SEZAVO-915341 format. One record per residue (C-alpha): chain; x, y, z. Coordinates in pm, whole numbers. Example, Ala and Ser with C-alpha at 12.3 -4.5 7.8 and 13.67 -1.06 7.14 Angstrom:
2
(node A; (1230; -450; 780));
(node A; (1367; -106; 714));
//
This chain:
347
(node A; (-648; 17387; -21220));
(node A; (-560; 17552; -20889));
(node A; (-923; 17542; -20786));
(node A; (-940; 17172; -20866));
(node A; (-627; 17094; -20662));
(node A; (-765; 17289; -20366));
(node A; (-1092; 17099; -20388));
(node A; (-913; 16764; -20404));
(node A; (-697; 16860; -20107));
(node A; (-1004; 16949; -19900));
(node A; (-1171; 16623; -20001));
(node A; (-862; 16433; -19882));
(node A; (-902; 16559; -19524));
(node A; (-1190; 16320; -19430));
(node A; (-998; 16036; -19594));
(node A; (-693; 16113; -19385));
(node A; (-893; 16116; -19062));
(node A; (-1070; 15795; -19162));
(node A; (-734; 15625; -19213));
(node A; (-614; 15736; -18869));
(node A; (-932; 15608; -18702));
(node A; (-908; 15266; -18867));
(node A; (-536; 15238; -18788));
(node A; (-595; 15336; -18424));
(node A; (-875; 15083; -18378));
(node A; (-668; 14804; -18538));
(node A; (-377; 14894; -18315));
(node A; (-600; 14880; -18008));
(node A; (-730; 14538; -18113));
(node A; (-376; 14398; -18141));
(node A; (-283; 14172; -17845));
(node A; (-32; 14314; -17597));
(node A; (58; 14668; -17499));
(node A; (378; 14872; -17463));
(node A; (370; 14853; -17083));
(node A; (467; 14485; -17081));
(node A; (766; 14567; -17301));
(node A; (876; 14871; -17100));
(node A; (838; 14707; -16758));
(node A; (1079; 14426; -16835));
(node A; (1219; 14426; -16479));
(node A; (1069; 14132; -16284));
(node A; (1100; 14339; -15965));
(node A; (865; 14608; -16095));
(node A; (566; 14644; -15866));
(node A; (206; 14640; -15988));
(node A; (170; 14992; -15853));
(node A; (456; 15119; -16069));
(node A; (312; 14941; -16371));
(node A; (-30; 15092; -16316));
(node A; (122; 15434; -16262));
(node A; (304; 15415; -16594));
(node A; (-10; 15295; -16769));
(node A; (-201; 15588; -16623));
(node A; (68; 15840; -16714));
(node A; (72; 15712; -17073));
(node A; (-306; 15737; -17091));
(node A; (-339; 15367; -17175));
(node A; (-590; 15320; -16894));
(node A; (-842; 15529; -17087));
(node A; (-1097; 15395; -17340));
(node A; (-985; 15378; -17702));
(node A; (-1195; 15681; -17799));
(node A; (-1039; 15898; -17528));
(node A; (-689; 15784; -17630));
(node A; (-762; 15881; -17990));
(node A; (-887; 16225; -17879));
(node A; (-569; 16271; -17676));
(node A; (-361; 16182; -17982));
(node A; (-568; 16424; -18188));
(node A; (-578; 16730; -17962));
(node A; (-295; 16658; -17716));
(node A; (-246; 16581; -17349));
(node A; (-4; 16665; -17070));
(node A; (203; 16346; -17032));
(node A; (369; 16317; -17370));
(node A; (736; 16342; -17274));
(node A; (827; 16044; -17061));
(node A; (1152; 15945; -16893));
(node A; (1115; 15634; -16681));
(node A; (1336; 15353; -16561));
(node A; (1260; 14982; -16546));
(node A; (1081; 15023; -16212));
(node A; (837; 15270; -16360));
(node A; (989; 15560; -16170));
(node A; (1084; 15881; -16339));
(node A; (964; 16214; -16469));
(node A; (652; 16289; -16669));
(node A; (668; 16639; -16803));
(node A; (575; 16863; -17093));
(node A; (263; 16899; -17305));
(node A; (195; 16730; -17637));
(node A; (7; 16958; -17870));
(node A; (-166; 16685; -18067));
(node A; (-185; 16594; -18434));
(node A; (-417; 16884; -18519));
(node A; (-143; 17122; -18410));
(node A; (138; 16942; -18588));
(node A; (271; 16727; -18304));
(node A; (284; 16350; -18356));
(node A; (401; 16286; -18003));
(node A; (698; 16099; -17863));
(node A; (796; 15739; -17921));
(node A; (718; 15525; -17618));
(node A; (1013; 15292; -17670));
(node A; (1279; 15528; -17811));
(node A; (1168; 15835; -17610));
(node A; (1228; 16059; -17911));
(node A; (989; 16284; -18108));
(node A; (804; 16083; -18372));
(node A; (841; 16360; -18630));
(node A; (1218; 16354; -18592));
(node A; (1231; 15976; -18636));
(node A; (1010; 15992; -18946));
(node A; (1223; 16260; -19112));
(node A; (1532; 16047; -19053));
(node A; (1379; 15756; -19246));
(node A; (1156; 15915; -19508));
(node A; (1440; 16003; -19746));
(node A; (1552; 15639; -19763));
(node A; (1199; 15519; -19839));
(node A; (1145; 15790; -20103));
(node A; (1473; 15693; -20270));
(node A; (1353; 15335; -20293));
(node A; (991; 15395; -20392));
(node A; (1050; 15677; -20640));
(node A; (1330; 15482; -20808));
(node A; (1102; 15179; -20828));
(node A; (822; 15396; -20972));
(node A; (1050; 15542; -21240));
(node A; (1192; 15201; -21334));
(node A; (847; 15041; -21326));
(node A; (689; 15305; -21549));
(node A; (976; 15328; -21798));
(node A; (1010; 14952; -21842));
(node A; (635; 14894; -21818));
(node A; (551; 15152; -22085));
(node A; (833; 15035; -22309));
(node A; (737; 14669; -22282));
(node A; (369; 14748; -22328));
(node A; (423; 14956; -22642));
(node A; (654; 14698; -22801));
(node A; (414; 14418; -22710));
(node A; (126; 14602; -22879));
(node A; (332; 14678; -23189));
(node A; (434; 14311; -23210));
(node A; (85; 14189; -23130));
(node A; (75; 13809; -23095));
(node A; (444; 13794; -23176));
(node A; (736; 13656; -22978));
(node A; (789; 13975; -22778));
(node A; (419; 13991; -22695));
(node A; (438; 13640; -22551));
(node A; (750; 13738; -22357));
(node A; (564; 14037; -22212));
(node A; (284; 13806; -22099));
(node A; (535; 13591; -21913));
(node A; (683; 13900; -21744));
(node A; (335; 14010; -21641));
(node A; (249; 13670; -21492));
(node A; (578; 13653; -21302));
(node A; (539; 14006; -21169));
(node A; (189; 13936; -21040));
(node A; (246; 13582; -20910));
(node A; (591; 13575; -20749));
(node A; (598; 13691; -20384));
(node A; (837; 13983; -20346));
(node A; (1006; 13852; -20031));
(node A; (1077; 13516; -20199));
(node A; (1218; 13681; -20510));
(node A; (1430; 13909; -20293));
(node A; (1579; 13613; -20108));
(node A; (1654; 13437; -20439));
(node A; (1835; 13744; -20572));
(node A; (2038; 13771; -20251));
(node A; (2142; 13405; -20278));
(node A; (2237; 13444; -20644));
(node A; (2400; 13786; -20674));
(node A; (2532; 13832; -20320));
(node A; (2609; 13485; -20182));
(node A; (2709; 13293; -20495));
(node A; (2834; 13558; -20737));
(node A; (2930; 13826; -20485));
(node A; (2870; 14112; -20728));
(node A; (2600; 14299; -20535));
(node A; (2577; 14392; -20165));
(node A; (2337; 14186; -19958));
(node A; (2171; 14459; -19754));
(node A; (2174; 14818; -19637));
(node A; (2202; 15150; -19820));
(node A; (2581; 15182; -19829));
(node A; (2903; 15006; -19745));
(node A; (2925; 14968; -19367));
(node A; (3296; 15057; -19377));
(node A; (3217; 15405; -19509));
(node A; (3134; 15704; -19296));
(node A; (2763; 15780; -19272));
(node A; (2834; 16131; -19405));
(node A; (3025; 16009; -19712));
(node A; (2808; 15966; -20020));
(node A; (2921; 15743; -20307));
(node A; (2675; 15735; -20598));
(node A; (2815; 15412; -20743));
(node A; (2797; 15236; -20407));
(node A; (2441; 15360; -20348));
(node A; (2329; 15235; -20691));
(node A; (2481; 14892; -20625));
(node A; (2284; 14871; -20301));
(node A; (1964; 14981; -20475));
(node A; (1972; 14742; -20772));
(node A; (1808; 14439; -20609));
(node A; (1549; 14613; -20386));
(node A; (1442; 14846; -20668));
(node A; (1413; 14556; -20913));
(node A; (1202; 14348; -20674));
(node A; (983; 14641; -20572));
(node A; (925; 14759; -20929));
(node A; (840; 14417; -21074));
(node A; (473; 14440; -20984));
(node A; (453; 14790; -21135));
(node A; (623; 14668; -21453));
(node A; (370; 14386; -21485));
(node A; (66; 14609; -21430));
(node A; (178; 14905; -21642));
(node A; (296; 14687; -21932));
(node A; (-37; 14506; -21961));
(node A; (-236; 14827; -21925));
(node A; (-21; 15009; -22178));
(node A; (-47; 14720; -22423));
(node A; (-427; 14727; -22402));
(node A; (-441; 15105; -22449));
(node A; (-202; 15105; -22745));
(node A; (-396; 14830; -22919));
(node A; (-716; 15028; -22869));
(node A; (-562; 15347; -23009));
(node A; (-415; 15163; -23309));
(node A; (-766; 15063; -23413));
(node A; (-897; 15423; -23421));
(node A; (-977; 15606; -23743));
(node A; (-720; 15885; -23709));
(node A; (-437; 15628; -23700));
(node A; (-556; 15477; -24027));
(node A; (-586; 15828; -24170));
(node A; (-227; 15904; -24066));
(node A; (-108; 15588; -24240));
(node A; (-303; 15675; -24553));
(node A; (-126; 16013; -24562));
(node A; (207; 15837; -24582));
(node A; (340; 15899; -24231));
(node A; (613; 15661; -24125));
(node A; (545; 15409; -23851));
(node A; (776; 15566; -23593));
(node A; (601; 15902; -23639));
(node A; (262; 15742; -23588));
(node A; (369; 15548; -23280));
(node A; (552; 15836; -23112));
(node A; (341; 16139; -23203));
(node A; (-8; 15992; -23227));
(node A; (-38; 15652; -23060));
(node A; (181; 15655; -22750));
(node A; (81; 15999; -22626));
(node A; (-291; 15921; -22642));
(node A; (-245; 15572; -22499));
(node A; (-57; 15708; -22197));
(node A; (-339; 15934; -22081));
(node A; (-524; 15658; -21890));
(node A; (-190; 15523; -21763));
(node A; (-122; 15858; -21595));
(node A; (-418; 15802; -21363));
(node A; (-237; 15502; -21210));
(node A; (41; 15711; -21055));
(node A; (-146; 15761; -20729));
(node A; (-242; 15395; -20674));
(node A; (107; 15290; -20787));
(node A; (269; 15508; -20522));
(node A; (44; 15355; -20256));
(node A; (126; 15006; -20381));
(node A; (499; 15078; -20370));
(node A; (481; 15226; -20020));
(node A; (304; 14916; -19892));
(node A; (547; 14688; -20075));
(node A; (842; 14879; -19931));
(node A; (750; 14747; -19585));
(node A; (842; 14393; -19697));
(node A; (1134; 14488; -19921));
(node A; (1298; 14700; -19652));
(node A; (1284; 14407; -19414));
(node A; (1434; 14165; -19666));
(node A; (1718; 14395; -19770));
(node A; (1763; 14571; -19431));
(node A; (1686; 14904; -19594));
(node A; (1666; 15172; -19322));
(node A; (1339; 15331; -19428));
(node A; (986; 15386; -19301));
(node A; (889; 15024; -19366));
(node A; (1136; 14883; -19115));
(node A; (1048; 15160; -18873));
(node A; (678; 15075; -18898));
(node A; (736; 14701; -18849));
(node A; (950; 14763; -18542));
(node A; (693; 15007; -18405));
(node A; (412; 14751; -18443));
(node A; (615; 14473; -18281));
(node A; (700; 14704; -17988));
(node A; (342; 14836; -17961));
(node A; (479; 15188; -18000));
(node A; (142; 15353; -18065));
(node A; (257; 15712; -18141));
(node A; (519; 15588; -18387));
(node A; (270; 15358; -18561));
(node A; (23; 15644; -18599));
(node A; (299; 15869; -18732));
(node A; (396; 15624; -19006));
(node A; (29; 15575; -19099));
(node A; (-29; 15949; -19127));
(node A; (282; 16002; -19338));
(node A; (190; 15712; -19567));
(node A; (-161; 15850; -19614));
(node A; (-24; 16196; -19697));
(node A; (214; 16051; -19956));
(node A; (-73; 15854; -20111));
(node A; (-289; 16167; -20138));
(node A; (5; 16352; -20291));
(node A; (36; 16073; -20549));
(node A; (-328; 16115; -20650));
(node A; (-281; 16490; -20694));
(node A; (28; 16420; -20905));
(node A; (-185; 16195; -21126));
(node A; (-421; 16486; -21195));
(node A; (-133; 16717; -21283));
(node A; (35; 16462; -21507));
(node A; (-293; 16381; -21683));
(node A; (-355; 16747; -21770));
(node A; (6; 16783; -21889));
(node A; (-22; 16488; -22129));
(node A; (-358; 16600; -22270));
(node A; (-385; 16981; -22302));
(node A; (-755; 16941; -22379));
(node A; (-817; 16848; -22018));
(node A; (-908; 17151; -21806));
(node A; (-1020; 17122; -21447));
(node A; (-1249; 17421; -21428));
(node A; (-1570; 17480; -21242));
(node A; (-1792; 17397; -21541));
(node A; (-1630; 17058; -21606));
(node A; (-1657; 16961; -21239));
(node A; (-2017; 17074; -21193));
//
């Protein structure tokens, strides 16, 4: 198993670099640049603007800029005023040496800004993953047991709604209903604004998480419920299930000990893609509910053309996605002890 995880980790390295290259090229193709946003002073001279562009390395071709981001340069730490005057000092080590650079707009280390926001995003996405899997598996199993019954039809409706309704639209509807009209749930944020940022109230945090987690997990509920339903129906038609019934086992024993466990093995492989789906969906949900996570940080970075911060969020998202795929492998082997990732099986 350890050998398999090491091999998968090594295989993820080209994927990670491919993601950074695509993100960098897309960012370069986006109209505008950070210089026009930094040099907001109408009295700034063209010489000062060009100097700042040169000091940031934005006068170089896209390939050279990517190499600088990868291996470092000597103008990473910038302190300039609106006229383009200031100090350019320090050396950025580059991504290969663990340095994601400094934000152009905020003038703070990108790593520090990411660590400030990642916990909020993980709270949201992991909660949505847990809710999505628990409800999705439960609905899927009950729908398969009551095949073509009322609950099965209800599960179909849930699946259609989860796949068809835009998340931002559903989020706005929930805000209008539960926050504006009923006033029972907070409209936005992670906690009550009247509380100290250091004070943690579990009940208050849960109230703030109800709507964003529900909206974010709806797509997962729809996908997992339909997939689980299909797998359970397939397992119910196998010979060993009929044999278990012929031996006199009760239905709940068959469903829990024989059917559900075997039906969940393929579902375990969806953990990695589900985590990636939730991370991408969090970008929209965090904007709708003003959730202070990586999604809002990434949107602001793109709008401000903050290239180092955009690349930092892309790298962190790619790492989390790879971690989700490795988790899928671990979970799959835990559900089915027959699965062994050894050299012979991978040859």
